Structures are given as structure tokens and as C-alpha cells.
N, C-alpha and C positions, 0 to 999 in steps of 0.2 A: 460197517464200509461209513453208516450214516455219523456216529459213531466222531470216528478219527476228523470226518470234514470240517465239525459244528470245534470241536477244537483245535483243528487249526485254526481256523474265525477267532475262535475268542483270543488265542494269540495275538490275531496279525492285528483287532482291531487297537490299542492302546499307540502301538507305534506308525501305524497308517495317519494318528489324527493328529498324533506331537510331528510329521512330518510336515504337516499343513500350516500348524502356528508356525508351524517355522518360518516356513517360506511366504509368509501375509506378512509375516512380520519385518523379511527384508524388501519386502517391498514398500512397503511404510518407512521407510528406511531410506531407500535411491529415490521415491517417488517425490516430487515439492507437496507441498499442503497448499490448497487451495488459500486464496483471500477472494476475499468482497468487496470491492469498490463500490461507491455511491452510482451512480450516473442520472441526473436529472433528461429526463424523459421528452421530448414539446407536446408541449400544451394545449388540452383538445378545448376549443372555441367554443366547440357545437357537442353538447353531448343528445345524443338522437332519445327517442323517449322510451318511458320503461311500459309493460305490455300490459297490456290489464289498468293501464290509468284515463281516465277521461279529459277526453280530447278537451286543446282548449283554443282558443277561435285564436282568427288572424290577426288582432289588437296584442292577447297580449305572449304569443310567440315574438309578433316584432318587439317588442317591450324587453321580452326575455332576452332574445341575437342584440340589442342594442346596451343590454345592459352585462353583455356576457365581452363584448365588444366587438361585435361584429354591426358594420355599416351593410341597413341593405338597402337595396339600388332604387329609384324610384323607379318606378314602369311609367313608361308613355303610351299614350293612346294616339297613336299618330297612322296617316293615309299617308296613301304613297304617292305622290306627285308625277304628273306624266305631261313633260313641258317641247312635245314634238306635237299637241295642238291641242287646245284649248279645251274650257268643259264644260261652253254653251255660244250659243248666236250671239253677237257685243252688236246692239242697236239693230234688234230684225227689223223685216223692211214689212209694209205694212202693205197688199197690194187693195188695191181700190176695189170697194162691193162687186158684184158680178165681172171684175176686170173691165168696169167702162167708165169711161170721162164723162160726170157729168157735169150739165152748164154751171160755167162761170157765177152767174142770174143770180143761182141761187145761196141759200146758205151754209147745205151740205157740196154742194158745187166750190164756193170758196175755201170752204174746212179744205178739203182735199187739195184744192190747186197750192193754199199755204204748206202746207208738208210736204207737197212732194217738192217743193222749190228748198224747204229748207235737207228735205234729204237729198237730191239731187246738190248740194252747196258744201255739203259736206264730202259725199261721192268724191269729189273731183278732188277733195284733197289725199282722199285716201287712193284713188288713180293716181294720182304723184309719188306717195310715199311706194307706191308697189311698183312701181316704175325704177325708179331709184334703187330696189332689190333686183328688179327684175324686168332688164333692160327689154326682153322679146314681147312683155305684156303690152294688147292692148284690147279696146274695148270691143275690135273688128273681127279678130283674129282670137278670142278667149272663147266663143260659144261653141264653135265647132271643135272644138279641144276638151270643153269642158260635156258639152255630147257627145263623145266620145268614150270620156269615165265614166260615162250614165249609161251604159249600152253595154261596157267589158264589165263594169261591173256588177250586172244586173245575171248579165250571160254566169260569171266563177260561180255568185249566189246558188245559181240553177243548179253546178255542178258539183256545188258542196267544193269549189275548189281555194280552200282557206289561206293560204301562202297570197295567190293572186288577188285574193281578196283582201287583203289585212295593206299592200298594198296601192289598192285604187281609193279607200275609204280610213278614214282616222276611229282614231281609237276611242272614238266616242261610236261615233256610226255603225261600227259592227258588230255590237253589243244588238243594237236595234235595229239591224240588219239577220242576223241569225236567231234570234229570240224566236221561239216555237216553232221552228223549223223540222226538230226534231223530228225524225220516222214518219218524214212527208216528200211530196214530190212535188215539187215548183216547173210550170212550162211557160215559159215568158219566152215573147217576140214583141222586138220593134219595130215596124212595119216602117210609117213613114213619119217626118215631119209636118204637120201642117202648116203649119208659120214659120219662119225661121227660130232660132232662140237666139232671144239679147238679154248685152249686161242693165239689170236694173239698179241696182244695187252697189255698193262695195264701203265696207267700212276695215279699221285698217290699229287693231287692238293692241297692247301691247302684259303682260303679265309677267310677272314678279319683279321685276327691273324696265328701266326705263328703255331703252334701248332694245330687249325684246323684242320684235315688233312680231305678227301676223298678219297675216291677209284673209280677210272675207269676201268673197264677190258670189255677191244673189242673180242666177239664172230663170228667167221665164222662160220656160219648157211646153211647148202643145205642139200635142204629136199624140199620133195611136200605136193603139200598144192590146195587145193578147195575155193574159194570164189565165190561169187554171194552178190548183192546188185540187192535190186526193190527198189522203188520211193512208194509213199503213195496208189498210184493207186493199185501197186503187178506185174505194170510191170518193166521186167528187165532193170538193165542201166548197169550192167556191171561184163562182171567174165560167168563162168553159175558153179552149185552145181557139174555138173559130168564130166567134163575135168579138170582132176587132170594140175595142171602144176611142173614144176622144180623153187626149188628159193633159188637163195642166196642170201644173206641177210649176212649181217654187224652190231652187233647187241649190243650195246652198255650199260656196268650193271654199275647203282652207287652203294653206302654207307657208310653212312656218320662213319665213321671208329672212332670214338672219342667218337660216345655214345654207350652208351652199348647197350640199344636197342634195334641200327639201323640193318639193314637189308638188302638182294642186292635186288634189285627193277630197272625195265626197266627204263632206263633213255631216249634212242635214237637209232637214223637209222643213219648209215653213209652210204649215196649212194656215187656211185660211179661217174666221171664225166663219164667213157664211158660208160655209163647202156645203155640198149632201152629204148625207152620211153616209155612209157605206154601206153595203150588202151586209148583213147576216151570213152567217158560217153554216153550211148546212153538215150538223152532226151528228154523226152515226153512234146510232140509240140502241141496244141491246132487249126484245122483246119474249118473255117467255113464253112457253111454251107448255103442254100437258106432259106431264113424267108419260115416258113410251114402259110397258111389259116386254121384256125378252119376245122377242116373235114379232112383235107389231111392227105396221111399219107410223109413217107420222101420213101422206098422204090418202092411209086405207080410213082414218081418223075422219075424215073431214072436219079439219078443226078450224073455227071462224075467231079471229084475232079480234083481240075486244077493244071498244075506244078507250083512251088515256081516258083518266080520269082528272077532274081539276084541280090542282092544287095549289094551296095556301102559305106563302110562305107566310113566316112569324117576324113579326118584327126585332 
């Protein structure tokens, strides 16, 4: 049986191969022959660097790109400009020392009087420019509005209301007010005015172009306030909530006059050179204690806190 199957396959092999060859020849006749057409591909202006090749400097890469026809765009280092407010206080008001008026018979008193006349003459011109763009402005009614802006801005600061604070202070004053207040608790309260606030200085500068005017008004405010600052652990760092203090401040308010939707906002504060120094901030420090063993209590050791050693800072 096995020999008969082998003989049958031996006779069928040549006929099968001949049929396959005939089928291939028929396909070659019917199908068209492939034709190679040369096509120009897109020119590669930039060739990526090869692997394991020494890195070139930036100047060498730019020279190679220029040689290949690639235009290297010049990088401009520019600062963002905000035209909603100015970058500082123009011609700041110089408060007299001790906030007092010296005698004109002395040399210092005569110099102080001359400086006041010069500043008052420039302030009168600024009042006229401000009234041309803001008809409701007056030196008698403005102090009450400015004092209310000051109170609302500090109330929004203690409540961390960013949206309201942005509407009451300028973009220059905002970072100065919120800097360093993270993880702290502020308690501020306005008690009363010891003297009526009054306008002492005004300027009307322009920025970028000649007609782009800004109004800056300096307000003298003598009031009684309370302030207390707590750290993130609830410990007092500065001030006292129950101890009101007399505060003499020179506030600067600004408005973009040519903007029909502009409003008066707190822009900064003038600190005179003769002002007393501020109270130091009480910081919280960690005093290392003994290492306790398992099962020991700190009260059972009768541990005494060592006195801090003097530290000499190297120059």
C-alpha cells in the first residue's frame, strides 16, 4: 500500500510543476510591466544631527542653518507694559520733618517755605488738568472718597479678597500689599480719624504719548488703627488687636484720566526719611529637645532649655 502511494505521487509531480509554470506565464502576459518614473522629493532644509556625534555650539548651529538657507529669527527680550497705571510716583511729596512748620526766619524754615511754594504751584496746574477729565474732582470732597478706598482696600486684604482688592489698588501697589502674607492671619481695624484728611500734593504726568495723562494725588491722613499679624501656628508676630495706635500716613492715589472707565485707586505710600523705625517681627523658632526613649515622657525628665549661644556671622 505504501509503495503504490509513492508511485502515484512520483507520476503526478511533473504534471503539477508544468501546470504552475503555465499559469505564471499567462499572468506575465496579461499584467502590465512596472515602469519606474523619477520624482523629485521635497528638499530638506534641516537635517537632524546624527547619533553619537559631538554637540555643536549655538553659534555653529546658526551658521550651519544660514548656510542651508534657513532664516534664524532674532529673539527680543521685552518686558510687558501695563498702561492701566504708572510704574512709580512722579515727583513725590516731601513731608516736612516732624510734620511741623518751621519759622521762616531760620534757614531751614525759609528753605521749607520755598519748597512748599514750588510744589503748590505745580499742584494747581495738576488740579486743572484733573478737573478737565474728571469734573467731579475737588480738593474738599476727594479726601473722604480716598479714605473710604483706603479702608475698603485693607479690609479686602485681611479677607484675602483678590477680585475686590484689584479694583481698589493699582497693579503696582497690589504685589507690595500681598507680598509675604501667605500662611499668615491679618487683623486690621480702622477706629477713627484724629485729623480730617486733606490733599497736600498733586501731579498729572503722561506716559508713552503726550496726551496719555495720569492723575496722582497725595493725601495726608492721621488716624487711629489696630493691627495684629499671626503666623500659620496662630502665634502673634506683630502688633496687638487691643492696642490702638496713632498712624500718620501719606497715601498716593492714581487714576488713568483719558480712560472713561478709569477710577481712583490706591497707588502707593510715601514714607518720610524722619519716620521712626518699625517694630521688629517676633519669629517662631524651634528649640531642639532631648531624644526620648520608648515609654518616657518629657515631663519626667525635668529638662531645662539651654540658653542660646551667640552666633558670629562671617562677612
